[in-house]
ZADO-1210 file (C-alpha; in nm, 4 decimals, padded with zeros to 6 digits):
<atoms>
<atom x="00.6987" y="-01.1298" z="-00.8908" code="UNK" pos="1"/>
<atom x="00.6877" y="-01.3801" z="-00.6067" code="UNK" pos="2"/>
<atom x="00.3951" y="-01.4311" z="-00.3722" code="UNK" pos="3"/>
<atom x="00.5871" y="-01.2676" z="-00.0875" code="UNK" pos="4"/>
<atom x="00.6803" y="-00.9692" z="-00.3039" code="UNK" pos="5"/>
<atom x="00.3165" y="-00.9272" z="-00.4106" code="UNK" pos="6"/>
<atom x="00.2004" y="-00.9318" z="-00.0476" code="UNK" pos="7"/>
<atom x="00.4736" y="-00.6823" z="00.0404" code="UNK" pos="8"/>
<atom x="00.3492" y="-00.4556" z="-00.2390" code="UNK" pos="9"/>
<atom x="-00.0052" y="-00.4741" z="-00.0999" code="UNK" pos="10"/>
<atom x="00.1239" y="-00.3947" z="00.2494" code="UNK" pos="11"/>
<atom x="00.3289" y="-00.1030" z="00.1176" code="UNK" pos="12"/>
<atom x="00.0289" y="00.0483" z="-00.0587" code="UNK" pos="13"/>
<atom x="-00.1806" y="-00.0006" z="00.2561" code="UNK" pos="14"/>
<atom x="00.0671" y="00.2073" z="00.4554" code="UNK" pos="15"/>
<atom x="00.0869" y="00.4761" z="00.1885" code="UNK" pos="16"/>
<atom x="-00.2905" y="00.5113" z="00.1958" code="UNK" pos="17"/>
<atom x="-00.3004" y="00.5092" z="00.5772" code="UNK" pos="18"/>
<atom x="-00.0479" y="00.7927" z="00.5868" code="UNK" pos="19"/>
<atom x="-00.2664" y="01.0008" z="00.3557" code="UNK" pos="20"/>
<atom x="-00.0697" y="00.9577" z="00.0358" code="UNK" pos="21"/>
<atom x="-00.2813" y="00.9383" z="-00.2773" code="UNK" pos="22"/>
<atom x="-00.2764" y="00.6017" z="-00.4503" code="UNK" pos="23"/>
<atom x="-00.4768" y="00.5842" z="-00.7709" code="UNK" pos="24"/>
<atom x="-00.7343" y="00.3166" z="-00.8410" code="UNK" pos="25"/>
<atom x="-00.5229" y="00.2015" z="-01.1337" code="UNK" pos="26"/>
<atom x="-00.2352" y="00.1280" z="-00.8933" code="UNK" pos="27"/>
<atom x="-00.4659" y="-00.0648" z="-00.6604" code="UNK" pos="28"/>
<atom x="-00.5958" y="-00.2742" z="-00.9492" code="UNK" pos="29"/>
<atom x="-00.2409" y="-00.3363" z="-01.0792" code="UNK" pos="30"/>
<atom x="-00.1260" y="-00.4479" z="-00.7334" code="UNK" pos="31"/>
<atom x="-00.4206" y="-00.6874" z="-00.7233" code="UNK" pos="32"/>
<atom x="-00.3309" y="-00.8204" z="-01.0668" code="UNK" pos="33"/>
<atom x="00.0334" y="-00.8644" z="-00.9628" code="UNK" pos="34"/>
<atom x="-00.0729" y="-01.0627" z="-00.6570" code="UNK" pos="35"/>
<atom x="-00.3117" y="-01.2774" z="-00.8593" code="UNK" pos="36"/>
<atom x="-00.0418" y="-01.3573" z="-01.1166" code="UNK" pos="37"/>
<atom x="00.1972" y="-01.4389" z="-00.8301" code="UNK" pos="38"/>
<atom x="-00.0395" y="-01.7105" z="-00.7111" code="UNK" pos="39"/>
<atom x="-00.2255" y="-01.5340" z="-00.4315" code="UNK" pos="40"/>
<atom x="-00.5799" y="-01.6658" z="-00.4346" code="UNK" pos="41"/>
<atom x="-00.8787" y="-01.5113" z="-00.2602" code="UNK" pos="42"/>
<atom x="-01.2100" y="-01.4127" z="-00.4227" code="UNK" pos="43"/>
<atom x="-01.1886" y="-01.0404" z="-00.3493" code="UNK" pos="44"/>
<atom x="-00.8424" y="-01.0245" z="-00.5069" code="UNK" pos="45"/>
<atom x="-00.9756" y="-01.1653" z="-00.8337" code="UNK" pos="46"/>
<atom x="-01.2587" y="-00.9123" z="-00.8212" code="UNK" pos="47"/>
<atom x="-01.0103" y="-00.6260" z="-00.7665" code="UNK" pos="48"/>
<atom x="-00.7756" y="-00.7420" z="-01.0430" code="UNK" pos="49"/>
<atom x="-01.0625" y="-00.7797" z="-01.2878" code="UNK" pos="50"/>
<atom x="-01.2075" y="-00.4301" z="-01.2528" code="UNK" pos="51"/>
<atom x="-01.2617" y="-00.2436" z="-01.5773" code="UNK" pos="52"/>
<atom x="-01.1875" y="00.1266" z="-01.6258" code="UNK" pos="53"/>
<atom x="-01.5505" y="00.2254" z="-01.5640" code="UNK" pos="54"/>
<atom x="-01.5434" y="00.0237" z="-01.2387" code="UNK" pos="55"/>
<atom x="-01.2328" y="00.1972" z="-01.0960" code="UNK" pos="56"/>
<atom x="-01.4317" y="00.3802" z="-00.8239" code="UNK" pos="57"/>
<atom x="-01.4907" y="00.0369" z="-00.6635" code="UNK" pos="58"/>
<atom x="-01.1160" y="-00.0292" z="-00.6311" code="UNK" pos="59"/>
<atom x="-01.0490" y="00.1366" z="-00.2899" code="UNK" pos="60"/>
<atom x="-01.3240" y="-00.0607" z="-00.1142" code="UNK" pos="61"/>
<atom x="-01.2181" y="-00.3879" z="-00.2782" code="UNK" pos="62"/>
<atom x="-00.8533" y="-00.3161" z="-00.1961" code="UNK" pos="63"/>
<atom x="-00.9453" y="-00.2663" z="00.1708" code="UNK" pos="64"/>
<atom x="-01.1385" y="-00.5944" z="00.1614" code="UNK" pos="65"/>
<atom x="-00.8312" y="-00.7729" z="00.0212" code="UNK" pos="66"/>
<atom x="-00.6127" y="-00.6222" z="00.2950" code="UNK" pos="67"/>
<atom x="-00.8587" y="-00.7246" z="00.5634" code="UNK" pos="68"/>
<atom x="-00.8742" y="-01.0835" z="00.4365" code="UNK" pos="69"/>
<atom x="-00.4929" y="-01.1058" z="00.4470" code="UNK" pos="70"/>
<atom x="-00.4615" y="-00.9243" z="00.7784" code="UNK" pos="71"/>
<atom x="-00.2625" y="-00.6467" z="00.6126" code="UNK" pos="72"/>
<atom x="-00.5008" y="-00.3602" z="00.6877" code="UNK" pos="73"/>
<atom x="-00.2984" y="-00.0832" z="00.8527" code="UNK" pos="74"/>
<atom x="-00.4399" y="00.2054" z="01.0508" code="UNK" pos="75"/>
<atom x="-00.2223" y="00.5028" z="01.1249" code="UNK" pos="76"/>
<atom x="-00.2175" y="00.6089" z="01.4913" code="UNK" pos="77"/>
<atom x="-00.4985" y="00.8499" z="01.5770" code="UNK" pos="78"/>
<atom x="-00.2718" y="01.1037" z="01.7461" code="UNK" pos="79"/>
<atom x="-00.1166" y="01.3275" z="01.4769" code="UNK" pos="80"/>
<atom x="00.2271" y="01.3319" z="01.6406" code="UNK" pos="81"/>
<atom x="00.2335" y="00.9515" z="01.6760" code="UNK" pos="82"/>
<atom x="00.1203" y="00.9143" z="01.3139" code="UNK" pos="83"/>
<atom x="00.4052" y="01.1359" z="01.1941" code="UNK" pos="84"/>
<atom x="00.6588" y="00.9361" z="01.3965" code="UNK" pos="85"/>
<atom x="00.5171" y="00.6114" z="01.2570" code="UNK" pos="86"/>
<atom x="00.5537" y="00.7444" z="00.9024" code="UNK" pos="87"/>
<atom x="00.9097" y="00.8643" z="00.9711" code="UNK" pos="88"/>
<atom x="01.0076" y="00.5180" z="01.1015" code="UNK" pos="89"/>
<atom x="00.8449" y="00.3530" z="00.7999" code="UNK" pos="90"/>
<atom x="01.0285" y="00.5780" z="00.5528" code="UNK" pos="91"/>
<atom x="01.3572" y="00.5343" z="00.7425" code="UNK" pos="92"/>
<atom x="01.3119" y="00.1574" z="00.7248" code="UNK" pos="93"/>
<atom x="01.2705" y="00.1781" z="00.3492" code="UNK" pos="94"/>
<atom x="01.5879" y="00.3849" z="00.3215" code="UNK" pos="95"/>
<atom x="01.7747" y="00.1342" z="00.5394" code="UNK" pos="96"/>
<atom x="01.6612" y="-00.1717" z="00.3418" code="UNK" pos="97"/>
<atom x="01.7411" y="-00.0051" z="00.0091" code="UNK" pos="98"/>
<atom x="01.3873" y="00.0096" z="-00.1311" code="UNK" pos="99"/>
<atom x="01.3825" y="00.3896" z="-00.1196" code="UNK" pos="100"/>
<atom x="01.6486" y="00.6284" z="-00.2416" code="UNK" pos="101"/>
<atom x="01.7980" y="00.8158" z="00.0567" code="UNK" pos="102"/>
<atom x="01.7454" y="01.1581" z="-00.1019" code="UNK" pos="103"/>
<atom x="01.3818" y="01.0819" z="-00.1866" code="UNK" pos="104"/>
<atom x="01.3204" y="00.9362" z="00.1588" code="UNK" pos="105"/>
<atom x="01.4781" y="01.2313" z="00.3331" code="UNK" pos="106"/>
<atom x="01.2627" y="01.4640" z="00.1258" code="UNK" pos="107"/>
<atom x="00.9500" y="01.2647" z="00.2228" code="UNK" pos="108"/>
<atom x="01.0364" y="01.2940" z="00.5907" code="UNK" pos="109"/>
<atom x="01.1127" y="01.6617" z="00.5573" code="UNK" pos="110"/>
<atom x="00.8057" y="01.7457" z="00.3493" code="UNK" pos="111"/>
<atom x="00.5433" y="01.5144" z="00.5013" code="UNK" pos="112"/>
<atom x="00.6608" y="01.4603" z="00.8575" code="UNK" pos="113"/>
<atom x="00.8708" y="01.7500" z="00.9823" code="UNK" pos="114"/>
</atoms>
């Protein structure tokens, strides 16, 4: 994984969490580990990537700290309608760039947005 791909993964997970999708602590830690292996270096990232199983409850706060340090922290719009439109645009963008299967993306929009 390249540095850019690792940062994109962090950004993607940030949006998923902002839109209310559940992302497990194990996924947050793995994303941190991927970024660390890809050459991204900040202290909070090393702390996130090094969490042990019994320390998993600390992962969300550390993940947010990593996002803040990189300027990747994403907040969904406060208005529910605007938040749903933002999510629909995000999912549509993933379908358009080929990172999300069209059927799965359409289902996400239908189930979570419509």
